[in-house]
C-alpha positions as CSV (number, residue, x, y, z in Angstrom):
1,M,92.4,-81.9,54.1
2,L,89.6,-80.6,53.0
3,L,86.6,-79.4,55.2
4,V,83.3,-78.6,53.7
5,G,81.3,-76.5,55.6
6,A,82.7,-73.9,59.2
7,G,80.5,-75.0,61.4
8,L,80.3,-76.8,64.4
9,T,80.5,-80.1,62.9
10,A,83.7,-78.4,61.0
11,V,85.2,-76.7,64.4
12,D,84.9,-80.9,66.1
13,V,86.7,-82.3,62.7
14,A,89.4,-79.7,62.5
15,L,90.5,-80.6,66.5
16,A,89.9,-83.9,66.2
17,L,92.6,-84.8,63.3
18,T,94.3,-81.4,64.3
19,C,95.2,-83.6,68.0
20,G,98.4,-84.9,68.8
21,P,101.1,-85.1,66.4
22,R,99.1,-85.3,63.4
23,G,100.2,-82.5,60.3
24,G,98.7,-81.9,57.8
25,Q,96.8,-78.2,56.4
26,L,93.2,-77.6,56.4
27,V,91.4,-75.5,54.2
28,S,87.9,-75.2,55.5
29,I,85.2,-73.6,53.2
30,S,81.7,-72.2,53.6
31,R,79.2,-69.9,51.5
32,R,80.2,-67.3,53.7
33,G,83.4,-67.6,55.6
34,L,82.1,-67.7,58.9
35,A,82.8,-70.0,62.2
36,P,80.8,-70.4,64.9
37,Q,81.2,-67.7,68.1
38,S,82.0,-68.5,71.9
39,H,80.0,-69.1,74.1
40,R,80.5,-66.6,77.0
41,R,83.2,-67.3,79.3
42,S,81.0,-65.8,82.9
43,G,77.5,-65.4,83.4
44,A,74.6,-63.1,81.6
45,T,76.0,-59.4,81.8
46,P,73.8,-56.5,83.0
47,G,70.8,-54.5,81.5
48,A,67.3,-55.8,81.0
49,L,66.1,-57.3,78.5
50,D,62.1,-57.2,77.6
51,A,62.0,-60.6,75.1
52,G,58.1,-59.6,74.6
53,A,58.6,-56.0,73.3
54,L,61.6,-56.8,71.0
55,V,59.7,-59.9,69.8
56,D,56.9,-57.0,68.5
57,A,59.2,-54.7,67.3
58,M,60.6,-57.6,65.0
59,G,57.5,-58.0,63.0
60,D,56.6,-60.5,60.2
61,T,59.2,-59.8,57.8
62,L,62.7,-60.7,57.1
63,R,64.2,-57.1,56.1
64,R,62.4,-55.5,60.0
65,Q,63.3,-58.8,61.6
66,W,67.1,-58.6,60.5
67,R,67.4,-54.7,61.4
68,V,65.5,-54.4,64.7
69,L,68.6,-57.9,65.9
70,R,71.2,-55.8,64.1
71,E,69.7,-52.3,65.7
72,H,69.6,-54.2,69.6
73,F,72.6,-56.1,68.6
74,A,74.3,-52.4,68.5
75,A,73.0,-50.8,71.1
76,R,74.0,-53.5,73.7
77,S,77.5,-53.4,72.4
78,A,77.3,-49.4,73.5
79,R,76.4,-50.2,76.3
80,G,79.1,-52.9,77.5
81,E,76.6,-55.6,77.2
82,D,76.6,-58.6,75.3
83,W,74.6,-59.6,71.9
84,R,74.6,-63.3,73.4
85,D,71.6,-62.0,75.6
86,V,69.6,-60.9,72.8
87,I,70.0,-63.9,70.5
88,G,69.4,-66.1,73.9
89,A,66.3,-64.2,74.7
90,L,64.7,-65.2,71.1
91,R,65.5,-68.7,72.0
92,P,62.0,-69.4,72.5
93,H,60.5,-67.1,70.8
94,T,61.9,-68.3,67.3
95,P,59.5,-70.6,66.0
96,A,56.7,-67.6,66.1
97,L,59.2,-65.2,64.4
98,W,59.5,-67.9,62.1
99,Q,56.1,-68.9,61.1
100,R,55.6,-65.1,60.4
101,L,57.8,-64.6,57.5
102,S,56.4,-65.6,54.5
103,S,57.5,-68.3,52.5
104,A,59.3,-66.3,49.9
105,D,60.8,-64.7,53.8
106,R,61.8,-68.1,54.6
107,A,63.5,-68.5,50.9
108,R,65.3,-65.4,51.0
109,F,66.5,-66.4,54.8
110,L,68.2,-69.6,53.7
111,R,69.6,-67.5,51.1
112,H,71.0,-64.4,52.6
113,A,71.0,-64.6,56.0
114,R,71.1,-67.9,57.0
115,P,74.6,-68.4,57.9
116,H,74.7,-65.4,59.9
117,W,72.2,-66.1,61.7
118,E,73.9,-70.2,62.7
119,A,77.3,-68.4,63.1
120,L,75.6,-66.7,66.3
121,R,73.2,-68.9,67.8
122,H,75.0,-72.4,67.6
123,R,78.0,-71.7,69.8
124,C,80.8,-73.4,70.6
125,A,82.4,-73.8,74.5
126,P,85.7,-71.2,75.0
127,S,88.2,-74.0,75.2
128,A,86.9,-75.4,72.1
129,H,86.4,-72.2,70.4
130,D,90.0,-70.9,71.8
131,A,91.3,-74.3,70.5
132,Y,89.8,-73.3,66.8
133,R,91.0,-70.2,66.7
134,Q,94.4,-71.3,68.0
135,L,94.8,-73.3,64.4
136,V,93.5,-70.0,62.1
137,D,96.5,-68.4,64.0
138,D,98.8,-71.1,63.4
139,G,98.2,-71.4,59.9
140,R,97.1,-74.4,60.4
141,L,93.6,-74.3,59.2
142,E,92.5,-71.7,56.8
143,V,88.7,-71.1,56.4
144,R,87.9,-69.7,53.4
145,A,84.3,-67.9,51.8
146,A,83.5,-70.2,48.8
147,R,81.9,-73.2,46.8
148,I,82.8,-76.4,45.3
149,V,82.7,-76.3,41.4
150,A,84.0,-79.7,40.9
151,V,85.8,-82.7,42.1
152,E,87.9,-85.2,40.3
153,P,90.1,-88.3,41.0
154,R,93.7,-88.1,40.1
155,S,96.2,-90.8,39.5
156,D,98.3,-90.3,42.8
157,G,94.7,-91.1,45.0
158,R,94.6,-87.4,45.7
159,L,91.4,-84.7,44.7
160,D,91.2,-82.2,42.8
161,V,88.7,-79.6,43.9
162,T,88.0,-76.9,42.0
163,L,86.7,-74.0,44.1
164,K,85.1,-70.7,43.0
165,R,85.7,-68.1,46.1
166,R,83.3,-65.8,46.4
167,G,83.2,-62.5,44.9
168,M,85.9,-63.3,43.0
169,P,86.1,-64.1,39.2
170,D,87.7,-67.1,38.8
171,V,87.8,-70.3,40.1
172,E,91.0,-72.2,41.8
173,R,91.8,-75.4,41.8
174,L,93.0,-77.4,44.9
175,A,94.8,-80.5,45.2
176,V,93.5,-81.8,48.7
177,D,94.1,-85.7,50.7
178,H,90.6,-86.2,52.0
179,L,87.5,-84.2,51.7
180,V,85.4,-84.5,54.8
181,N,81.7,-83.1,54.8
182,C,80.8,-81.1,57.5
183,T,77.6,-80.1,56.5
184,G,75.3,-82.0,58.5
185,P,72.3,-84.3,57.6
186,S,70.6,-82.9,55.3
187,S,66.4,-82.8,55.7
188,D,65.6,-82.4,52.5
189,L,63.2,-85.9,52.2
190,R,63.1,-85.0,48.2
191,R,66.7,-86.5,48.9
192,C,66.2,-89.1,51.0
193,A,66.8,-92.7,50.1
194,S,65.1,-94.2,53.2
195,P,62.7,-97.0,51.8
196,L,60.4,-96.2,54.5
197,V,60.3,-92.4,53.8
198,R,60.1,-93.5,50.4
199,D,57.3,-95.5,50.7
200,L,55.3,-92.8,52.8
201,L,55.8,-89.8,50.3
202,D,54.8,-92.1,47.7
203,A,51.8,-93.2,49.3
204,G,50.6,-89.4,50.5
205,W,50.6,-89.8,54.1
206,I,53.6,-87.8,54.1
207,S,54.4,-84.1,52.2
208,A,57.9,-82.6,52.1
209,D,58.3,-78.9,53.2
210,P,59.3,-76.7,49.9
211,L,61.9,-75.7,50.8
212,G,64.1,-78.6,51.9
213,L,63.4,-78.8,55.3
214,G,61.7,-81.3,56.8
215,L,58.1,-82.5,57.2
216,Q,55.2,-80.6,56.9
217,V,53.5,-80.9,60.5
218,S,50.4,-78.9,62.3
219,H,51.0,-77.1,64.9
220,G,49.3,-80.0,66.8
221,Y,52.4,-82.6,65.2
222,A,50.0,-84.3,63.0
223,V,51.9,-84.6,60.0
224,I,50.8,-83.3,57.2
225,G,49.6,-85.7,54.0
226,R,49.8,-84.7,50.2
227,D,46.2,-83.7,50.4
228,G,47.1,-80.8,52.9
229,L,45.5,-82.3,55.2
230,P,46.4,-83.4,59.6
231,T,46.8,-87.3,59.3
232,P,45.6,-88.3,62.8
233,R,47.3,-91.5,63.5
234,L,50.8,-90.8,62.3
235,S,52.5,-87.7,64.5
236,Y,56.0,-86.5,64.4
237,I,58.9,-84.7,66.5
238,G,62.4,-84.3,66.1
239,P,64.9,-82.5,64.3
240,L,62.5,-82.5,60.8
241,L,60.2,-79.9,62.8
242,K,62.9,-77.2,61.4
243,A,59.9,-76.4,58.2
244,R,57.8,-75.8,61.1
245,D,59.9,-74.5,63.9
246,W,62.8,-73.5,62.0
247,E,64.6,-74.4,65.5
248,A,64.1,-78.3,66.5
249,T,67.0,-80.3,66.8
250,A,68.0,-78.9,70.9
251,V,67.3,-80.6,73.9
252,P,65.4,-78.6,75.9
253,E,62.9,-78.2,72.6
254,L,62.6,-81.7,72.2
255,R,61.7,-82.2,75.7
256,Q,58.8,-79.4,75.6
257,H,57.8,-81.1,72.2
258,A,57.4,-84.5,73.6
259,W,55.5,-83.2,76.5
260,T,53.3,-81.4,74.3
261,L,53.2,-84.4,72.0
262,A,52.7,-86.6,75.1
263,Q,49.9,-84.7,76.9
264,R,47.7,-84.4,73.3
265,L,48.2,-88.0,73.0
266,L,46.9,-89.0,76.2
267,A,44.5,-86.3,76.4
268,P,40.6,-87.8,76.7
């Protein structure tokens, strides 16, 4: 079985497919071949972290933000502290850091840094991580840095998948019984088949983010139309805020968005 993606969904699918007496070989592919990290097994590690100073130091370019982040990881590791504290401290500041970046830097992040960030930010429970790593150690799951070039059906019902490994000049072919999409839902409204979304786009009531991350939404949650102006009678909260805030899928963030929008709507 070929799992397209190597994030948390791939972890869930791999564990589900190998539970009980089920057999078979699993291959998981992603652009970088990175797997999710584990949550900490105990409480926070010692060592104060000044999140405000860290955010100030990260500046407004992707190069600087990434360099400062790596320096803090290295410094905390050298002191025997946990890099997870750095990611945790940045959580409430992630939208501001994202909004500082230019459109070109956001595109560079998506192209180069996104897999690394998601492997560090979106972690799994220690027990699930242990079970996932055991599959790898036992040879039941192989994680590859690769992308799909082509998929062709075979006469025996299987699929011939052509893969291009990262850094390798040649392609390889893999015969699989099943192919599972573990990349998660798309947020690119330009490819959305929903009649409602298509009608709203065609009417100009909403506009898609040019990077395919979701909806164009103002800071007050008013949806921005084709003319670039907020639509006063249409607001939005939810995962499509990724275009504005980058992190917009977890319950704590969504709860705050709902509270803020409710306060705005109830204001006299």
